[in-house]
LOKOL-139213 format. One record per residue (C-alpha): residue in three letters; x, y, z. Coordinates in steps of 0.25 Angstrom, whole numbers, plus 5000, padded with zeros to 4 digits. Example, Ala and Ser with C-alpha at 12.3 -4.5 7.8 and 13.67 -1.06 7.14 Angstrom:
// LOKOL-139213
ALA504949825031 SER505549965029 
END
This chain:
// LOKOL-139213
MET500150005000 THR500550134996 THR500650245007 LEU500250405005 VAL500250525012 VAL498950615008 ASP498850755012 ALA497450815017 SER497550865001 ILE497150714997 VAL496350665009 ILE495450805008 LYS495050734994 TRP494650614997 VAL493350695003 PHE493250804994 PRO493050814979 GLU494350894975 LEU495350894964 TYR496150754965 SER495150684975 ALA495250564967 ALA496550544966 ALA496550564983 ARG495450464982 ARG496450364974 ILE497350384988 LEU496250334996 SER495750224989 GLU496950164984 GLY497450114996 TYR498550194999 GLU499050195014 LEU498750335019 LEU499450425028 ALA499450565034 PRO499950655045 ASP498950695054 LEU498850835048 LEU497950775039 TRP496750785047 PRO496950935051 GLU497050975036 VAL495850875033 GLY494950955044 ASN495551075039 VAL495051045024 LEU493650995029 TRP493551135038 LYS493951225026 ARG492651155018 PHE491851185027 LYS492351335028 ALA492351325012 GLY490651265014 GLU491151155005 ILE490851035017 SER490051065032 ALA490451055045 ASP489750905045 GLU490550865031 ALA491750905036 ARG491650815047 GLU491150705042 LEU492350725030 LEU493250735041 GLN492650605045 ASP492650545030 VAL494350585030 LYS494850505045 ARG494250395042 PHE495350395026 PRO496450285030 ILE497450385033 ILE498550355042 THR499050475048 PHE500150515055 PRO500650605066 SER500950765061 PHE501950785071 ALA502750655070 LEU503150705055 LEU503250855058 GLY504650875058 VAL504950775044 ALA503450895039 LEU504251015045 ASP505550995037 ILE504650965024 ALA504051085025 THR505251175028 ARG506051105018 PHE505151105006 GLY504151205009 ARG502751155013 SER502051165026 VAL502351065037 TYR500751005034 ASP501050955021 SER502350915024 LEU501950825036 TYR501150725025 LEU502550745018 ALA503150695030 LEU502350595032 ALA502550555019 VAL503850535019 SER504150465032 GLN503250385026 ALA503950345013 CYS502650365005 ARG502050494998 LEU501050605001 ALA499950604991 THR499250754988 SER498350844982 ASP499250974986 ARG499651024974 SER500651134982 LEU501151004991 TYR501350914978 GLN501851024970 GLY502951094980 LEU503850944982 ARG503550854971 ARG504950884966 GLY505650874980 PRO506250774987 LEU504850754993 ALA504250724980 PRO504450574981 ALA503450574993 LEU502250664987 LEU501250604979 TRP500350704970 ILE498850664973 GLU498650614957 ASP499750534956 ALA499350434970 ARG498950304960 
END
């Protein structure tokens, strides 16, 4: 079984129809072992809150979607243990510590980070972290 780290840009596409949602759902249905830092949960919660604030969903729908997301087969890792490596990645490559937590997990687990965050992917796809990145449409 192939292991992938998934970020919030992927997970949120499992519950909202967006650009690349079909590709994101393939990751969910293809039998990958899915990992994420525990930062995933507040990030997903924040997206749900933003959708509520924009009037796209009700508070009840946000709660239901959160329950749905919590049922996805994602193994989470404590961000605290990844923070040192994440800070190193952030300072070396000019990325946020948030994004770097996902990268730190991928590096530590010798797997790739699947993302649909174009800025993250474009910013790192030609550097030394490129082997740790997987663009959403390239997931098979």
